[in-house]
C-alpha positions as CSV (number, residue, x, y, z in Angstrom):
1,M,-28.0,26.5,15.8
2,A,-30.5,23.7,16.2
3,S,-31.3,22.4,19.6
4,I,-30.8,18.7,20.5
5,D,-34.6,18.2,20.6
6,E,-34.8,19.6,17.1
7,L,-32.0,17.3,15.9
8,K,-33.7,14.4,17.5
9,D,-37.0,15.2,15.9
10,D,-35.2,15.5,12.5
11,L,-33.5,12.2,13.0
12,F,-36.7,10.4,14.0
13,E,-38.9,12.0,11.3
14,P,-38.6,9.1,8.9
15,V,-39.4,6.7,11.7
16,H,-42.6,8.7,12.6
17,A,-43.5,8.9,8.9
18,F,-43.1,5.1,8.6
19,D,-45.2,4.5,11.7
20,K,-47.9,6.9,10.5
21,A,-48.0,5.2,7.0
22,I,-48.3,1.7,8.7
23,E,-51.2,2.9,10.9
24,E,-53.0,4.3,7.9
25,Q,-52.3,1.4,5.5
26,P,-51.2,-1.8,7.4
27,E,-50.8,-3.8,4.2
28,L,-47.8,-1.6,3.3
29,M,-45.9,-2.9,6.3
30,I,-44.0,-5.7,4.5
31,P,-43.1,-3.8,1.2
32,M,-42.0,-0.8,3.2
33,A,-40.1,-2.9,5.7
34,V,-38.3,-4.6,2.8
35,V,-37.5,-1.2,1.1
36,H,-36.1,0.1,4.4
37,L,-34.2,-3.1,5.3
38,I,-32.5,-3.6,1.9
39,P,-30.2,-0.6,2.3
40,I,-29.5,-1.5,5.9
41,A,-28.7,-5.1,4.9
42,L,-26.5,-3.9,2.1
43,A,-24.7,-1.5,4.3
44,L,-24.2,-4.2,7.0
45,G,-23.1,-6.8,4.3
46,G,-20.7,-4.2,2.8
47,G,-19.3,-3.4,6.2
48,I,-18.8,-7.1,6.9
49,M,-17.1,-7.6,3.5
50,I,-14.8,-4.6,4.2
51,I,-13.9,-6.0,7.6
52,R,-13.3,-9.5,6.2
53,G,-11.3,-8.0,3.4
54,H,-9.2,-6.0,5.8
55,Q,-8.6,-9.1,8.0
56,K,-7.5,-11.1,4.9
57,L,-5.2,-8.3,3.9
58,R,-3.7,-8.2,7.4
59,I,-3.3,-12.0,7.4
60,E,-1.6,-11.9,3.9
61,K,0.7,-9.1,5.0
62,E,1.7,-11.1,8.1
63,R,2.3,-14.3,5.9
64,T,4.4,-12.2,3.5
65,K,6.4,-10.8,6.4
66,Q,6.9,-14.3,7.9
67,L,8.0,-15.7,4.5
68,S,10.4,-12.7,4.0
69,L,11.9,-13.3,7.4
70,K,12.3,-17.0,6.8
71,L,13.9,-16.3,3.5
72,Q,16.3,-13.8,5.1
73,M,17.2,-16.4,7.8
74,H,17.7,-19.1,5.1
75,K,19.9,-16.7,3.1
76,H,21.8,-15.8,6.2
77,H,22.5,-19.4,7.0
78,H,23.0,-20.8,3.5
79,G,23.5,-18.0,1.1
80,R,26.9,-16.9,-0.2
81,H,28.8,-19.6,1.9
82,N,29.4,-22.1,-0.8
83,W,33.0,-22.5,0.4
84,R,31.6,-24.2,3.5
85,L,30.1,-27.0,1.4
86,A,31.8,-30.4,1.1
87,P,33.8,-30.7,-2.2
88,E,31.2,-33.0,-3.7
89,H,28.4,-30.3,-3.2
90,R,30.4,-27.4,-4.7
91,G,30.9,-26.3,-8.2
92,A,34.4,-25.9,-9.7
93,H,34.2,-22.1,-9.3
94,D,33.7,-22.2,-5.5
95,V,36.5,-21.6,-3.1
96,F,37.8,-24.6,-1.3
97,A,36.5,-25.0,2.3
98,P,39.4,-25.0,4.8
99,E,37.7,-27.7,7.0
100,Y,37.8,-30.1,4.1
101,E,41.5,-29.6,3.4
102,E,43.6,-32.8,3.4
103,V,45.2,-32.9,6.8
104,P,47.3,-35.8,8.2
105,L,45.3,-38.0,10.6
106,N,47.5,-37.0,13.6
107,K,46.7,-33.3,13.0
108,K,42.9,-33.6,12.9
109,H,42.4,-33.7,16.7
110,H,42.5,-29.9,17.1
111,M,39.3,-29.5,15.0
112,H,37.1,-31.5,17.5
113,H,38.1,-30.2,20.9
114,R,35.6,-28.3,23.0
115,H,35.8,-24.6,23.7
């Protein structure tokens, strides 16, 4: 098993090689820096794109969940209760709403009392 020092040396070997090459040929600095920076920049850019994509996905999932909940609430309050609609808002096939039933004027007072 390799020691920590050996692992560290292995990890830094490309860095040392880069430094040595620059010392021997300083004019290589910019081309070599570009060659080494491009993969780093691409990796960072890709990582940022993945993070942004993940954030967008989470935002869209949340929006979908919110819309779904709103739809369920809307259905809960308005769906399948056509019999509660006033006669002019119902189709002929809907059941008649008991609260719109013709009631003599003196009998309507019970519908408006407080509980």
